[in-house]
C-alpha positions as CSV (number, residue, x, y, z in Angstrom):
1,X,17.9,-26.0,26.1
2,X,20.0,-25.6,23.1
3,X,19.1,-23.3,20.2
4,X,19.5,-25.2,16.8
5,X,18.2,-22.7,14.4
6,X,20.6,-23.1,11.3
7,X,22.5,-19.7,10.9
8,X,21.6,-19.5,7.3
9,X,18.0,-19.9,7.8
10,X,18.0,-17.5,10.7
11,X,19.6,-14.7,8.3
12,X,17.3,-15.6,5.6
13,X,14.2,-15.3,7.4
14,X,15.1,-11.9,8.7
15,X,16.0,-10.5,5.5
16,X,12.8,-11.9,3.7
17,X,10.8,-10.3,6.5
18,X,12.4,-6.8,5.6
19,X,12.0,-7.3,1.9
20,X,8.3,-8.5,2.1
21,X,7.3,-5.7,4.7
22,X,8.7,-3.1,2.2
23,X,7.7,-4.5,-1.1
24,X,4.1,-5.1,0.0
25,X,3.6,-1.3,-0.6
26,X,1.7,-0.1,-3.6
27,X,3.6,0.8,-6.7
28,X,3.1,4.4,-6.1
29,X,4.2,4.3,-2.5
30,X,7.2,2.4,-3.7
31,X,7.9,5.1,-6.6
32,X,7.6,7.8,-3.8
33,X,10.1,6.2,-1.6
34,X,12.4,5.3,-4.6
35,X,12.3,1.6,-3.4
36,X,14.1,-1.3,-5.0
37,X,15.0,-4.8,-4.3
38,X,17.3,-7.7,-5.4
39,X,16.7,-11.2,-5.1
40,X,19.7,-13.6,-6.4
41,X,19.7,-17.1,-4.9
42,X,19.2,-16.9,-1.2
43,X,20.4,-13.3,-1.1
44,X,17.9,-10.5,-0.8
45,X,18.8,-6.8,-0.8
46,X,16.4,-3.8,-0.2
47,X,17.1,-0.1,-0.9
48,X,15.0,3.0,-0.1
49,X,16.5,6.2,-1.5
50,X,14.2,8.5,0.3
51,X,15.0,6.9,3.8
52,X,17.4,9.4,5.3
53,X,18.3,7.0,8.1
54,X,19.5,4.4,5.5
55,X,18.2,1.8,8.0
56,X,16.2,-0.1,5.2
57,X,19.4,-0.1,2.9
58,X,20.1,-3.7,3.9
59,X,21.1,-7.1,2.3
60,X,21.1,-10.6,3.9
61,X,20.5,-14.2,3.4
62,X,24.0,-14.6,2.3
63,X,25.4,-18.3,2.7
64,X,22.0,-19.7,3.1
65,X,22.3,-21.9,-0.1
66,X,26.1,-22.3,-0.3
67,X,29.5,-20.8,0.4
68,X,29.6,-16.9,-0.1
69,X,31.4,-15.5,-2.9
70,X,32.8,-12.2,-3.7
71,X,30.7,-12.1,-6.7
72,X,27.5,-12.3,-4.6
73,X,28.7,-9.4,-2.4
74,X,30.0,-7.3,-5.3
75,X,26.4,-7.7,-6.9
76,X,24.8,-6.2,-3.8
77,X,27.4,-3.4,-3.6
78,X,26.4,-2.7,-7.4
79,X,22.6,-2.7,-6.4
80,X,23.3,0.1,-3.9
81,X,25.1,2.1,-6.2
82,X,22.7,1.7,-9.0
83,X,19.8,3.0,-6.8
84,X,21.7,6.1,-5.5
85,X,21.9,5.2,-2.0
86,X,24.9,6.5,0.0
87,X,25.2,3.6,2.4
88,X,24.0,0.1,2.5
89,X,24.2,-2.6,5.2
90,X,25.3,-6.4,4.7
91,X,24.3,-8.8,7.3
92,X,26.2,-12.0,7.6
93,X,26.1,-14.4,10.3
94,X,29.8,-14.9,11.7
95,X,29.9,-18.8,11.1
96,X,29.0,-18.1,7.5
97,X,31.8,-15.6,6.9
98,X,34.5,-16.9,4.1
99,X,37.8,-17.8,5.6
100,X,39.6,-14.8,3.8
101,X,36.9,-12.5,4.9
102,X,39.4,-9.7,5.9
103,X,40.7,-9.4,2.6
104,X,37.2,-9.7,1.0
105,X,36.0,-6.8,3.0
106,X,39.1,-4.6,2.0
107,X,38.5,-5.5,-1.6
108,X,35.1,-4.2,-1.6
109,X,35.7,-1.3,0.9
110,X,33.3,-2.7,3.4
111,X,33.8,-1.2,7.2
112,X,32.4,-2.4,10.5
113,X,29.1,-0.9,11.7
114,X,27.0,-1.5,14.6
115,X,26.5,-5.0,16.2
116,X,23.5,-7.1,16.8
117,X,22.7,-9.9,19.0
118,X,21.0,-12.8,17.1
119,X,18.6,-14.7,19.3
120,X,16.7,-18.0,18.6
121,X,14.6,-20.6,20.2
122,X,13.2,-24.0,19.3
123,X,9.5,-23.8,19.9
124,X,9.2,-27.5,21.0
125,X,11.7,-26.9,23.8
126,X,10.3,-23.6,25.0
127,X,9.0,-23.3,28.7
128,X,5.3,-22.8,28.9
129,X,4.5,-19.3,27.8
130,X,1.2,-18.9,29.6
131,X,0.6,-15.6,31.0
132,X,4.0,-14.6,32.3
133,X,3.5,-11.0,31.0
134,X,1.9,-8.7,33.6
135,X,0.1,-6.5,31.4
136,X,-1.4,-3.4,33.1
137,X,-5.1,-3.9,33.9
138,X,-7.5,-2.9,31.3
139,X,-4.9,-3.3,28.6
140,X,-5.3,-6.2,26.2
141,X,-3.3,-7.7,23.4
142,X,-4.7,-9.0,20.1
143,X,-4.5,-9.5,16.3
144,X,-4.6,-6.2,14.1
145,X,-7.4,-6.2,11.6
146,X,-7.4,-4.3,8.4
147,X,-9.1,-1.1,9.5
148,X,-6.6,-0.7,12.1
149,X,-3.7,-0.9,9.8
150,X,-3.0,2.8,9.6
151,X,-3.1,3.4,13.5
152,X,-0.9,0.3,13.8
153,X,1.7,1.5,11.3
154,X,1.8,5.0,12.8
155,X,2.6,3.7,16.2
156,X,5.4,1.5,14.9
157,X,7.1,3.7,12.6
158,X,6.8,6.9,14.6
159,X,8.4,5.1,17.6
160,X,11.2,4.2,15.3
161,X,11.7,7.8,14.1
162,X,10.0,7.2,10.5
163,X,7.5,9.8,10.4
164,X,7.2,10.3,6.5
165,X,3.8,9.5,5.4
166,X,5.0,7.3,2.6
167,X,7.0,5.2,5.2
168,X,3.8,4.9,7.3
169,X,2.0,3.8,4.3
170,X,4.6,1.3,3.4
171,X,4.2,-0.3,6.9
172,X,0.4,-0.2,6.8
173,X,0.5,-2.1,3.4
174,X,1.9,-5.4,5.0
175,X,-1.3,-5.8,7.6
176,X,-2.9,-8.8,6.4
177,X,-0.2,-10.1,3.8
178,X,-0.2,-13.7,3.7
179,X,3.0,-14.4,5.7
180,X,2.4,-12.0,8.4
181,X,0.6,-11.7,11.7
182,X,0.3,-8.3,13.3
183,X,-0.4,-7.7,16.9
184,X,-1.0,-4.7,19.2
185,X,-1.5,-3.8,22.7
186,X,-4.7,-1.6,23.4
187,X,-5.0,0.9,26.2
188,X,-8.9,1.4,26.1
189,X,-9.4,2.0,22.4
190,X,-5.9,3.3,21.5
191,X,-3.0,1.3,20.2
192,X,0.0,1.7,22.4
193,X,2.4,-1.0,21.4
194,X,2.9,-3.2,18.3
195,X,4.7,-6.4,17.1
196,X,4.6,-8.4,14.1
197,X,5.5,-12.1,13.0
198,X,6.7,-13.0,9.8
199,X,6.4,-16.7,8.8
200,X,8.9,-18.4,6.7
201,X,8.0,-22.2,6.6
202,X,9.5,-23.8,9.8
203,X,11.0,-20.5,10.9
204,X,9.5,-17.3,12.0
205,X,10.9,-13.8,12.8
206,X,9.9,-11.5,15.6
207,X,9.7,-8.2,13.8
208,X,9.0,-4.6,14.6
209,X,8.2,-4.6,18.2
210,X,7.5,-0.8,19.4
211,X,5.9,0.7,22.2
212,X,5.0,4.5,22.8
213,X,7.3,6.1,25.3
214,X,4.4,6.8,27.8
215,X,3.3,3.0,27.8
216,X,6.7,1.6,28.6
217,X,7.5,-0.6,31.4
218,X,4.0,-1.8,31.8
219,X,4.2,-5.5,30.3
220,X,3.2,-4.6,26.6
221,X,6.3,-6.0,24.8
222,X,6.4,-9.1,27.0
223,X,2.7,-9.7,26.3
224,X,3.3,-9.1,22.5
225,X,6.3,-11.7,22.5
226,X,4.0,-14.2,24.4
227,X,1.1,-13.7,21.6
228,X,3.5,-14.2,18.9
229,X,5.2,-17.3,20.2
230,X,1.7,-19.0,20.6
231,X,0.9,-17.8,17.0
232,X,4.0,-19.3,15.5
233,X,3.3,-22.5,17.4
234,X,-0.3,-22.4,16.0
235,X,1.2,-22.2,12.5
236,X,3.5,-25.2,12.9
237,X,6.7,-23.3,13.0
238,X,9.5,-25.2,14.7
239,X,12.1,-22.0,15.3
240,X,11.7,-18.3,16.1
241,X,14.3,-15.8,15.5
242,X,14.9,-12.2,16.5
243,X,17.6,-9.5,16.6
244,X,18.4,-6.6,18.7
245,X,21.4,-4.2,19.5
246,X,24.3,-5.7,21.5
247,X,24.3,-4.8,25.1
248,X,27.7,-2.9,25.9
249,X,29.3,-2.8,29.2
250,X,26.9,-0.8,31.7
251,X,24.0,-0.8,29.2
252,X,20.7,-2.3,29.7
253,X,18.7,-3.2,26.3
254,X,15.0,-3.9,27.6
255,X,14.3,-5.9,24.4
256,X,17.1,-8.1,24.8
257,X,16.0,-9.0,28.4
258,X,12.3,-9.3,27.4
259,X,13.1,-11.8,24.8
260,X,15.4,-13.9,27.3
261,X,12.7,-13.9,29.8
262,X,10.5,-15.6,27.2
263,X,13.0,-18.1,26.3
264,X,15.3,-16.9,23.5
265,X,18.7,-17.6,23.7
266,X,21.6,-15.6,22.1
267,X,23.0,-17.4,18.9
268,X,25.8,-14.9,18.1
269,X,26.8,-11.3,17.7
270,X,26.9,-10.1,14.2
271,X,28.7,-7.0,12.9
272,X,26.9,-5.0,10.3
273,X,29.3,-4.4,7.3
274,X,28.8,-1.1,5.6
275,X,29.1,-0.2,2.0
276,X,29.5,3.4,1.4
277,X,29.4,5.2,-1.9
């Protein structure tokens, strides 16, 4: 099986998911967080001044509609500066980097940050995903409804270390939004794991998979991946994309191996390029 997701589409779908996730929040939540967004051509950028982790200060979609220019990149750096954040990430697929990238990165003061593995799959050529996840007896996976949004968001955001009430409210706001499908695993009446699917036409993004520490290793994320693959197929998507941290020597990344088991293939390793004030 060969993954054929165009890199530009893969990157655009990822950043659209992040931007839509954050900007679904109410104006009062956005003001509390100091949340701003930029949309120029295929490029999207997001800044959240009150996010101490700076994780959500990210930009992507570069090169999806034509060659990347210095002006494209400089505009994003200016956006970060204007929004008063101390650091922002630029996500660019290696096949789309300009030929003079080293000189461009130096000119803009960009430095290398963490690395991610970009994964993709063609849904039409995926092996059958029927019930390959051995979910604990008595646990179930299903779609999240509006009245469950707060619990769902709390599990997702606190698992990733985002405990501020406004950050949790931001996450809850995207439940039921038009391009989203949210899923959870319940142990009895309690949500113990979550995952989302963001729809971008023919391509969909696996977003925000998280499991409470005490519920790990019991099939929850595999069940959520399977549910989202089926949902993407039902929506008529051709491709699925996802990303996770690069697995270094001697390391084991459960998220990576869960996705490989479902049928995802690594597309490329992507360096995060950091702008710093």
